[in-house]
N, C-alpha and C positions, 0 to 999 in steps of 0.2 A: 228434445232439443234438436235443432237443425245445425249441422256443421257448415260453416261458411268457407267457401273456397277462397284462399288468399288471392288478392288481385294480382294480375300479371304485371311484372315489372315493365316499365316502358321500354327498356332495352330489349325485351323479348317480343315486342310488338312489331311485326314486319310492316304494318301499315304506316308507321311513323317514319318521318324523314331520317335518313342515315345519321345526319349530324346530331339530331335530338337523341337518337338511341346511343350513339357514342358518348355524348355528354352525360346521359343518365348513368351508364355503366361506370364511366370515369368518376362520377361523383360518389359512387358507392364504394370505391376502392379506398383503403387506408393508405397512409403514406408508405408504410412498409410494403404493401402489396404493389404500389406503383413502382417502387424501387426494384422489386423483384422482377417486374415485367421487362425491365430494361436489359436483362441478360438474354443471351440467345435462347437459353432454356427457361422459359417463363413457367413458374409452377401453377398448379391449379388453385383456384379459390373456391373451396368446397362450399362455403356458406352461401355463395352466389350461384353455385352450379356452373362455374366457369372452368373449363378443362385446361390442362397444361398445353403449352404451345411452344413450338420450336421454329425459329427462323432458319432457313437454309436447308434446301434439298437440292443436291447437285443433279442437273438434268441437261447437260450441254448438248448431247446427241443421243439421248436415251436416259432412263433413270439410272443413276450411278450410285455405287457404294452399298446398295441395299440388296444385293444378290442378283439372281437371274432377271434379265429384262431384255427387251428388243434393243439391239445395238445398231444404230444408224451410222452413216459415215461421219467422220470427224467434221467439226464446224467448218474448217477451211475447205473440205470437200463439198459441204452443202453450199458454201459460197461459190464453188466452181460450177455448180449447176446453173447459176444465174436464173433461178426459177423460184420466185417468191411463192407462187401458188403451191408448188411441191413442198417447199419448206414449211408453209402454213400447215399442210396436211401432216408433215412430220411432227410439228409442235402439237397438233391436235392429238396424234397417236400417243406421244410421250405423256401429255397431261392425262389422258385416259388411263395409261398404265400407272401413273402416280396414284390416281384415285383407286384403281383396282388393288394395287399393292398396299395402300394405306388401309383398305378394308380388312386386310389380313395381318398387318403389322403397323401399329400406330407410331412406330419410330419413323416411318416415311412421312415427310413433311409436305405441306401444300404450298409453302412459300419457297418457290424454286429459284435457285441462284443461276440464272441463265436468261439470255445468252451473253456471251462476251462480245462487246462491241469495240474493244480496242482495235485500232487500225493497224494493219500489218505493214507498218512503216519500214521496218528493217527485217530482212529475211533471216538474220542470224538470231533473232529473238527466240528463246527457248520455248515459248508458248505460242509460236506461230500457228500451231494446230487448232488453237481455241478461237481464233478470229475468223472473220469472213472474207475480208478484203483489205487492200491498201487504200481503197477509195471510200470516202465517206458516204457518197450517194449509194453505191452498191451495198455497203455495209448496212446502212439504215434500211434499205429495201428488204434485205434478207432478215435482219433482226426484227423489223416490224412484222414480217410474215410469221416468224417463229413465235413472237410474243402473242400475236393474235391467236395462233393455234393453242398455245399454252393457256391463254385466258379463257378460250371458249367464246361462243357467240351469244350467250344469254345476256339480256340487257342489264340485269341486276347482279346475278351471281357468277362469280369467276370460278372456273374449274381449278386453276392454280394461279398463284400470284407471282409473276416473273420479276426478278430483280436483275438489272443490268450490271455487268462487271466490265472493267474495273476503272472507276472514276479517279484519275484522269491522266492522259499522256503517259501511259505505262507500257513500255516496250523493252524493258531490260530486266533480266533476272540477276545479273551481276550486281551485287550489293543493293538489291532492290529496295531494302528497307531504309537505306540511308542516302541514296543518290537523289539528286534534284534534277528534274527535267526543266530546262530553260525554254520557256514557250512564249514567244513574242505575241503581241495581240492579234496579228493577222493569222498566225498559225493556230492560235487558240480558237478563234471564231470560225475561220474557214475550214479548219481541219479537225482538231481534236474534239471540240464541243459539238461539231455539226452532226456526227453520227449519233451521239446521245440525244441531241435536241430533236432531230427528226423522228427518232424512234419513240421518244417520250410523247411528243406531240400527236403521234398516231393513236394514242389512247388505250394501249393495252399493257402498260408498264406499271408495276406496283411500287418500284423503288430502284435504288442503285446501291452498289457496294463501292466505297472508296478503295483505292489501291494503296499498296504499301509505300510507294515512293512519295517524294515531295515534288511539288510543282512551283517553280520560281521561289525556291527556298523555304516553302511552307508545306508541312505534311498534308496530304489529301484528306486526312481525317479531321482537320480543322480548316478545311478550305472554305473561303467566303463564297466561292462559286456555287456552293450548294444552295445558298439563299439568293445570290445575285442572279443566277441563271436557272439551275435545275427546277426550283420550286415555282418559277414563273412560267414554266412550259405546260403546266397541267393544273386543272381545277381540282384534281383528286389529291388526297393526302398521300404523299409519297413517303415510303418507308426506307430509311437509309440504314443499312446493316454494315457494321464494321467487318473488315477482313479478319481472319483468324489471327489473334495475337497482336494485331495492330495497335489496339489501345495501349498495351504495355510497351510496345516499341517506341511510343512517343517520349518515354522517359529512358528506358533501358538501352535502346539502340540509337535513337536519333538525338537524345539529350536535348530535346526541344523545350521540355518543361523540367522543372526541378523535382516536382512531386507528382505522384499518380493522381492525387486529388485535383491538382490544377489541370492536368492533361485530360482527365475524364470530364471535368466541367467544361473545358474549352471545346471538346468534341461535341458534347451534348448541345451547347449553345450554338455551335456552328451548324448543327443539323443532323448529327448521328443519333439514331433512335434506338438501336439495338446493338449491344456490345458482345462480340464473339471473342471470348477470351477464357483461357483456363478450362477448356472443354466443358464438361457438364457441371463443373464446380462453379457456382455463381457467387460464392462467398467473397472472393477477391473483388469482383467488380461492384457488388452491392455495398461492400465495405468502403470502397473508394467513393461511391455516390453519397453515402451517408457522411463521410468525412468532408466532402465538398459542400454539402448542405450545412454542416456544422460550422464550417469556415466562412460561410456566406458567399461562396463561389457560385452556388446555384440557389434557385428558389423552387418552391413546389410548383410554381407556374411553369418553370422550365421542364420539370418532369412531366407535367400534364401535357405539354405540347408533344413530347416524344411518345408518351403512352397513347395519346389520342391517335397518332398516326398508325401505330401498331393495331389498335382496336379497329380502326377504319378498314384495314386490310382483312382482319379476321371476320368482320361483318360481311364484307364483300365475298368472302369465301363460303358464306352460308353457315358458319359455325353456330350461330345463335338462332337459326331458322331451319332445324333439321326436317321439318315437315314441308318446307318450301324450296329447299335447295335442290335444284334439278340434277345436280351431280352427286348428291350424297350417297345414293344407293347404286350408282352406275360405275362403270369402268370396264375397260376392255384390255385384256392382257394376252400377249403372244397369239393374237388371232391370225387367221389366214390373211386378212387384209393388212395387218401390220407386217407380216413377213413379206408380202408382195410389195409393200411400200418400201421396206428396207432394201429390197432388190432394185426397185425402180430408182430410188435415190442413189444407190451405188452405181447404177448404169449411167444415170445422168451426170454424175460427178466426174466421169472419165474424160480426160482431155487428150486428144490426138495432136501431138506436137509436130511430128514429121511423118511422112509416108511416101515412099518412092513407088508405091503400087503393090508392095508385098501384102498389104492388108486390104480387104479381109482375106483370111486364110480359106483356101478351098477345103471341101469336106474330106478329101483323101490325103491331105497334107500330113507328112510324118513330122512330128513336132518334138523337139527337145526343150523341155522347160527346166531352166537351171537358175541357181542363185539362192542367196540366203533367205529370201522371203518367198520363194516359190511354193513352199508348203507351209506357210504361216498365215494366221489370221490374227494380227496383233491388236491388242487393246492399249488404251492410254490411261492416264491417271483418272480421267473423268468418264470412264466407260462403266457400264454394267457388266455383269457376268454373262458370258455367251450361253444362250440356250441352243442356238443353231450355229454352225460354223462351216464356212466354205473358203478353202484356200485356192490360189490359182491352179495348183496341180489338180485338186479335186474337181474344179470347174472344167478344166481341159479334159480330164478323164471322162467326165459326164457328157461333155459336148462332142468329143472326137473319138472316144473309146480308148480304153487303157492300152489296147494293142498298138495304137498309133502314137502314143505319148511316152517319151523316155525322160527320166528325171535324174538330175544330179544336183545335190544341194550346194556343193562347193565349199564345204567346211574342210579345214585342215584336220586330218585324223592323227592324233598324237598320243604318246604316253609320256608320263612324267617320272623320270628316274631319279631316285634319291642319291645322296653322296655315298650311301652304304651299298648301292647296287640294286636295291629293290625298287619296285614301281608302285605308284599310287593305285589302290584297288578299291573299286566300288562294290561292297558286299551286296548280295542278292537280298532284296527286301521281301521276305516271304509273307504273303498275305496282307501286304500294306495296301491301304485304300488309296485310290487316285483322288487326291484332293486338289481343288482349284482355289487359288488364293481369292478370298473375298466372297466365296459362294454363299456364305451364311449371312452376309450383310454386316455392315459396321457403320456406326455413326461417325467414326474417325478411323478410316482404314490405315492411317499412319501408325496406329497402335497394334495392328495385327502382328503376331509373333510368328517366327519361322517354325518349321516342324522339328520336333525332337523325338518323334516316334519311329524314325528310320535309323538304321545303324550308321554310325560315323564311318568315314573312309579309313582304310587300313593300308598296309603295304604288303606286297608279296612278290614272288619271283617273276610272275608273268605280267601282273598289272592289268588295268582296264584301258582299252582304247577310248579316248575322249574326243568329242567333236569340238574343235576350237574355232571360234569366230573372233576376229578383230573388228570391232565396230568403229574404229577410228581413234587416232591419238593413243594407240596402245591399250585401249579398254577392251578386255577380253571377256567372253563367256566360255564356260566349259560344260559340255553336256554328256551325260552318261548314255550308254546304249539303250536304256529303257526310256529315254526321252526326258529324264529329269535333269535339271541344271544343278551344278554344284553351288551350294549356298552355305551360309553360316548363320546359325541360330544364336540365341542368347547365351548358351553354354560354351560358345566359341568353337564347337566342333564343326568340321567340314563334312557335309553330307550331300548326296545327290537327292534333293528334296523338293525343288521348286518346279512347278509346271511351266513357268515363264519367269524371266527377270521382271521385277516389279517392286512395289512398295515405295514409301516416301523416301527412305534410304535404301537404295538397291543393295541387296546382299548377295547378288549373283555375278558381280563383276570383279575382275582381277587385272593385274598388270604384271608382266614379266620384266623384271629389272635386271640388266646385266650385272653379273657379280663373278669375278674371276673367270673360270672356264664354263660357268653355268649361269643360272638365273635364280633370283629370289622371286617368289610368287607372292605379290602383295594383294591382300584383300581390300578393295577400295571402300567397302561399306564401313569397316572398322578402322581402316588405316593401318592394320597390322599385317605381319607376314605369316605365311603358313609355315608351321614347324611340325616335325615328326618326332614323337617321343614315345616312351613306353606305354603311355596311356592314350595314344591315338594321334590322329592328324587334326591339328587345331590351328587357330590363329593366336599369336602371342606377341608380346613386346620384346622377347629375347629369343636367342638361339634359332634364328630363321634357317630353314632348310635350303640348301643349294641344289637346284634341280637341273638335270639335263633334259632338254626337250628332244624327244625322239619322234621324228616325223615318219609316219607310215605312208601317208599320201597327202600331197598338196591338193587343195580344192580345185585348182585350175586343171589338174590332170583329169579328174573325173568329168569336169565340165567339157574339156576338149573332146573326150571320147564320145560323150553324148551328142555334142554339137555336130561332130563329123558324120554321124550316122543319120542325121535328120535332114529334111528339106528346109526347115526353118527352125532357128533356135530363138526362144523367148527367154531373155535374161530378166529375172525379177529381182530388182535391187531397191534399196531404200534404207529406212532407219527402223530401229526399235524405239518406240515412243518413250521408253523408260531409260534410255541410255544416251548420253551426250546432250542433245537438244531436248529439253523438257522443263517443266516448272522447277525453278531454283537453279537452272543451268543453261546458259546461252551456248550456242554453237560458236566455234572459232573460225570456221571456213565454210565456203559453199561447195568445196570439193567433195566428191564421192569418196568414202573411205578407201584406203589403199587395197584392202582385201577384196572389196567389190570391184575396184578397177582392174585387179588381176584377173578376176573371173570374166569380166566384160571383154578384156583384151584376148583372153584365151578362146572365148566363144567366137569372137569376130575372126580370129586367125584361123579357126577350124571351119568356119562357115560364114561366108559373106552375107548370107540372108539372115541377119541378126536383128531382132526386135528387142529394144530395151523398154521394159515396163517398170517405171519408177513408182513405187508405193511408199509415199513419204509424207511427213507432216509439214514439209517445207520445200522450197526450191533447191535444186542443185545446179552447179555449173558443170555441165557435161558437154563433151564435144560430139555433136550429132553427125559430123561430116561423113563418117564411114559406116553409119548405121542405116539400115533399111527403113526403120520406123522407130519412133519414140512416142511413148504414151506416159501420162502421169495421172495418178489418182492418189488422193489422201487415203489413209487407212479407212477402208470402206465399210467397216462393220461386219455384221454376220453374213452378208451375202456378197462380200467383196470378190471372192473367187469366181462365183457364178457370173457376176456382172462382167468381170474382165474377160472371161472366156466367151461370153455372148458378143462382146464388142469385137474381140479378135476374129470371131467367126462371121461377123457381119449380120448376126441376128438383130443386133442393135447398132444403129448408126451413131458414132460418137458425136456429141454436141456439147460437152463440157467446155468451159472457157477459163483461161487463167484469171484468177482473182487478184493476182499481184504480178509485178514485173519479175521475170527471171533474168538476173544479171549474168554476164558472161565471165566475170572474174571478181575476186575479192577486192581488187583495186578500184572497182566501180562503186564500192560501198562507202558511205560516210562512217564516221565513228558511231558506235552503237549508242552512245549517250548524246549524240548531236540530234536534238529534236527539231531543229529549224529546217523543215522540209523545203522552205523557200530558199534560204541562203545556202544550204548544203546540196541543193538540186536533187532532192530525194523523191522517190516514187515516180510513176509515169507522168505525174503532173508537171514535174520540173526536171527530170533526168535528161541530160543533154547528150548522153552517149548512145551507143548502139546496144540494145539488150540482146541477150541470147534468144529469148522469146518475149514478146511484148504483152502488156496488159490486155486482157480480152482475147488473146490468141487461142485458137483451137480449130483444127481441121475436121473435115467431114468425108464420108465416102461418096458424097454427091457434090454438086455445085449449085451456087445461087447467084442470081442476077438482081441488082438493085436498080430502081428507076423512079422517076417522077418526084424528085424532092422539091417540096414547096414549103415556104415559111412566111408567116405574116404576123405582125404584132397587133394585138387587139386589146387595148386597155392594159390590164395587169398580166396578160398571158401572151405567150408566143405560141402560135399553132403551127405544128410541123407535121408534114405527111410525106411518106414515100412508100414504095412497094418493094416486096421481096418475092422472087419467083424461083421455084425449084427447077433448075434446068438440067438436072440429072435424071437417073432412072430408078432411084430408090427413095422411099419415103424417109424423111429425116427432119430433125429440128435445126433451125437456124437461130442464132442469137444476134439479132439486129441491134446495133449500138449507135447511140446518138451523142455526139460530142460538140463542144463549143470552144471557140478561141476568140479572145478580144483582139481585134486587128491592130489597133494603134493604142495600146495600153499605156497609161501614164506611169504605172508601177509594174514591177515584175508580176506577171500573171501566169497561170498554167499554160504549158504548150498546148494542151488539150485537156478538157475536163468533161467527164461523163455527165450528161444531163438526164438520160433515161435509157432504157433498153427494153426489148421484148423478145421472149423466147417463143417461137411459133413452130408448129408442126405442119409440114407441107408435103403432100403427095407429089409425085413427078408431074411437072407441068403446072402445078397449082401456084396461085399468086395470093399473097396476103397484102392488104392495104393497111398500113400502120399509121395511126394518128397519135400524136403526142401533144398534150397541153402543158407547156412548160411555164411555170410561174416566172414572172419577171425577176423575182428575187433570186432565181437560180443563176442569173448573170451578174449578181452583185459581188463586190469584194468589201472587206473591212477597211474603211478609210481611216488610217491612224490619225490623220490631221483633224478629222471631224469626230473621231471616236464613235463611228456608226457605220452601218451598211450603206453602200452607194453603188448604183448602177451607172457605169460610165457611158456617156453619150457617144454615139458613133456606130461603126460597123462591128458586128459580131458574126464570125463565121460559124456556120453549122455544118457538121461533117457526119455522114452516115456511112456505116460499114461494118465489117466483121471483126475488127479489133481496133485498138487505138492507132495502129499503123496501117491497117488494111482498110483505107478509106475509099469508098466506092463513089460517093456523091458529095458535092459541096454546094453551098449557097451562102448568101450573106443577108442578114437582117439588120436594118438600121433601128437603133433604139434611141429614144430621146434622152433618157437618163438625166443626170445632174452634172453640171460641169465641176471640175476640180476647183477648190478654193484654197488660197494660201492659208497657212497656219496663222491664226489670230494670236500671236504671241504676246501682244500688248495686254490682252484681257485674260488669256488663259495660261500664258507661259508654255513651257514644254514639260509634259510628263516624261520622265527620263526613259521609261520603258516603251514609250510610243514612238520609237525611232523608225526610220525608213530603211536604214542599212546599218550593219554593225560588223565589227571584226574584233575577235578576242573579248567579247562581252558576255557576261552571265547575268540573267535576271534573278533577283533575290527578293526576299520579303521586306517590305518597308517597315511593317510592324508584324507582330505575331497574329494579329487579327485580320488585317486587310492591307491592300496596297502593294505596289511593286516599287523596287529600286533597281539600279544596275551597278555592276562593279566589274573591274577587270577580271577575266576568268583565270589568268595565270600571273606569273611574276612580271611579265612584260606589260606593255600598255594595251589598253582597249580603246577602240575608236567607234564613234557614233556619228551618224549623219541624219539630219532632220531637214527634209526638202521644203523649199518654198515657204520660208518664214517671213511674214509681213511685219516689218518694223514701222510701217506708216511713215510719218514725217520725221521720225527719228527717236532714238533712245540714247540715254547717256549712262545707264547703269544696268549691270547684270547681277542677279542674286541667285546663288545656288544653295540648295538644302542638302547637306552632306552629313555623313557619320563615319567615324573611323579615322584613318590617317591616309594622306596622299594628296594628289593634286588634280585639279580640273583645268584643262586648257581649252579655251574657246577661240575659234577662228571662223571666218566667213568664206564660203566658196573655195575652201582649200588654201586660202592665203595665209599670211603670217598670223601668229597668235595675237589676239587683241586683249586677252585677259588670262591670267594664271592665278587660280585661287586655291588656297590650302589652309586647313585649320592650323592655328598656332600651336596646338597640342592635340594629340589624339583624343577623340571624345570618349566618354566613360564606357560606352557600349555600342553595339552595332545598331541599336534602335534610338540612340540619343543624338538627334539631328541638331545641327547648328546652321544658321544662315550666314553665308559669306557673300560680300558684295565687292564689286570692282567697277571702275569707270570704263565705259566703252563708247564708241560712236558708231551708230549704224542707222541707216534709213533705207526704205524701200524693201524689196523682196530679195532674200538671200537664202542660200543653204547654210545651216549652222552645223559646224563640225566640232565635236567635243573629243578630247583625248583624256583618258583617265589613267593615272599612275598610282600604284600602291593599293593596299586593301581599303579603299575608300568606297562608300556607298553613296550614290547620287540618286536623289528622289525626284527633284524638281528644279527647273531653271526658270527664273522670272526676269522680265525686262521692264524698266520704267524710265521716266525722265523724258 
């Protein structure tokens, strides 16, 4: 007898169209299997030979959480390069390391959650380090490059599948799971959606992750924008993955739904395809899905839609074509090319903010390098574990020689004396291994426990001198002489056990609280105070120890000594990415922490040739007036120190540019929760003050001349050309920037808006001719009167230069565009959220499914203006759709009230709208003014008669 080979299932046939293969596999899955696929950790289906699959592998600037990997500069640093081609190569390297690491550890996933395209609207946002820029055009350019690198260039098979974070209007960590971002239509379309749209339309995005917050009163995980906008931008099946724990938040934190079954069903129907909740335990989410099916809140067809999207991604990743997947057996890890690329990226990310001629440093310069970050190579929450490490001190040693470099960290050296007269003592840890947090990899590093293999602190007569750093707002770290930080593990004991502060809940930070003649030492991770008892030094809820802080040396004393003996002092200041500003915690000020201000003042007083090198995840408001030079770089990854030293020495000419405005003072900032970039005059687009350093700013060691600006409109394109010439004597990069301004705008428009840019390398005397084809749509704005994009006719200024404020060339192009039309209120009425101007108004959800309404944001009144409303030959009645209780007052052109409408009694709920009518008399074109009082929701205003 002859054995027959079973026929190949159609989903295994690479010759078939993708849709047919997906449908075939979907049709073979049972209902229970489909449900199981909707959790982040989808199990294997052995009977079909389908492997387990995990959504979500962090890869923001290198492979994160899974152990050693190449660490590139933070995302905001990559944004500062203004170099999409470089960033594409970084994405390419990261995706190859993902594949190489997965070949050895199948916990490493191919569905990467990167990049973050949230715009850096507010510099106090704790996650500023994760975004690229405050500008949507620059953000989308960098994000598009990174996703193309992550995807790979094979026409069929993707090396990894990038998911963009975090949809939508997400720029605050304070109460992030319960706050609502009020986003007017113009801001929605022109700002927040734009970075996502242009990146998705570029064709290398597999999906998005909704953010924790609400937008216009509705959680992002049930956002109608997923269907109305996101899924219209691509022909591919886009996979929407929830953020961790967000499905549960819909009920437990936000109270938006009464039951988890309702919440889960609403998320799935809105477009969420994969639920990240309860870690690896899928039982909670699958139980909720089954409950929703049983209650009729979902159909199997709803499940099929979500599973189909996931399967589409898995097919594109080559999972079912192991013999055809060009990436399956490939991968590059920690190669010389990746190391060189990490250094190149770190060099290109450095921004020279000020220079009086002290830089570059001569070869024989005697240098003092001082500051809390001078010998640090800091990582953030989304970093991998360092394989290679370079600090500024190490870089300067290597470049100038150790004999020419003096170092002073600037920590306060202290001992802590107990009320009994003894001192805290760090026992010697004989034979203890040097462990690096996260080196072994973890699917959820938040679950990593502190070390308990080291001896707890004790007390003795001499004590141990500790290095104290105040990172701002009284948040301290204490480090033992062996370099380990004091930390608290699950047993509550205090140990010198951590290589760096870190973790989801940082266990290495403390606060000294005045108490009588001494201080209590509060451990911030547990909220408990340190106590000393017979069984050791621990944190506890009772009997806190009162300590006397005995200072052996202030940090500024050491800094002053080193600075006075040098030709030039380099102060390296900035932040620790795990302390103060970080995920879950916004900053409260732009100011440099007081400890670091002390060190900077001491250095400057001892040596006027002071260079400030800021290494930080966000901008600071520093006074550069008395400093010889100022540089900024984000935490630059494994090669950060080498890169900084090479720029200081002039081996590399700095050409990084600021990706966001640096404000001079906290008073320049709007409220953190004010998302109206137009009304609140936020970002370089609308800011009317004088920045400390403007968007796009960055100096060079050479000079450049601009010339020959021409522009002409041809059909749907504006063709712009100009030249840039290196007029100095060193080869360098210039970032040429092209902006526009609507000359006679009918509505508030950006002061200047970035159209495009080009980073070019020029030898001395060389000239680059730059050509830009700008689509006509780049000059459009969202016309709220017509609810669509419109290019305004008339003059549009074009500006070319080295920053938004350093404009070298100007010209004007005339565009035909479309004239403004008055609002057709007789036929369409007024959508309440489609206002032109507002004061004291918040946009809220009209229903839980779709639509917007408005309400007064506080106890006082809120006001709305709708310009140019055409009442034709006349109307005699106004009708408003409202819910809740309160009043709507209508007037024309700021005149007296024509109508005051109020429900006779409060409606039964916020979504139970009633129509109220009143008589008015109006004809012709007028501005409509509305005033809202009380907790009343207004959805629509209609006119008739």
